[in-house]
C-alpha positions in Angstrom: 110.8 103.8 79.1 110.5 103.5 82.9 113.2 102.0 84.9 112.5 99.5 87.5 111.7 95.7 87.8 108.7 93.4 87.6 108.1 91.3 90.7 105.6 88.5 91.4 104.0 89.0 94.9 102.7 85.8 96.6 101.1 85.2 99.9 103.0 83.0 102.4 100.6 80.2 101.6 101.8 80.2 98.0 98.9 81.9 96.2 100.0 84.3 93.5 98.5 87.7 94.2 99.9 90.4 92.0 102.5 91.3 89.4 103.9 94.7 90.2 106.2 97.2 88.6 108.6 98.2 91.4 110.5 101.5 91.0 113.5 102.2 93.2 115.4 100.2 95.7 114.6 98.8 99.1 111.9 96.6 100.7 108.4 96.4 99.3 106.3 98.5 101.8 103.4 99.7 99.7 101.9 98.9 96.3 100.7 101.8 94.3 97.5 100.5 92.6 98.4 102.1 89.2 101.6 100.1 89.0 100.0 96.7 89.4 100.0 94.9 86.1 98.2 91.7 87.1 95.7 91.6 90.0 94.3 88.4 91.3 92.7 90.0 94.5 90.6 92.7 92.9 92.2 95.9 94.2 91.1 98.1 91.3 87.6 98.7 92.6 88.3 98.5 96.4 87.6 101.6 98.5 90.0 103.5 100.7 90.6 101.9 104.1 89.4 98.5 103.0 91.5 95.5 103.9 91.9 93.0 101.1 92.3 89.2 101.9 94.2 86.4 100.3 91.8 84.4 98.2 93.2 81.1 99.4 94.0 81.5 103.2 92.0 84.6 104.0 94.9 86.5 105.7 94.8 90.2 105.6 97.3 91.7 103.2 97.2 95.2 104.3 95.1 98.4 104.1 94.3 100.6 101.1 95.3 104.3 101.8 95.9 107.4 99.9 99.6 107.9 99.7 101.0 111.0 97.7 97.5 111.5 96.3 97.2 108.0 94.8 95.6 104.9 96.2 98.1 102.3 97.5 98.1 99.1 99.4 100.2 99.5 102.5 101.3 95.9 103.1 101.4 93.8 106.3 105.0 92.6 106.1 104.5 89.1 107.5 101.9 88.1 104.9 103.6 88.4 101.5 106.8 87.2 99.8 108.1 88.8 96.6 109.9 87.1 93.7 111.8 89.1 91.0 111.1 88.0 87.4 
């Protein structure tokens, strides 16, 4: 079994965006697409260098990049808040 924690990620406007399995300590800087368990934005089919938006307020969440050979969403820090569940 993997060690880590599930966190809910919301936009600052309150819209629930993702449920993510976070491994390790520290701030949430990037979301590895493979670790997202619940996706309300639709990152699964998004291409590299696309910039997903919040469905409610249309703020840019970050940019999808290849990090360590895997697609990941590099977050804009001011647009999200995370809640541990």
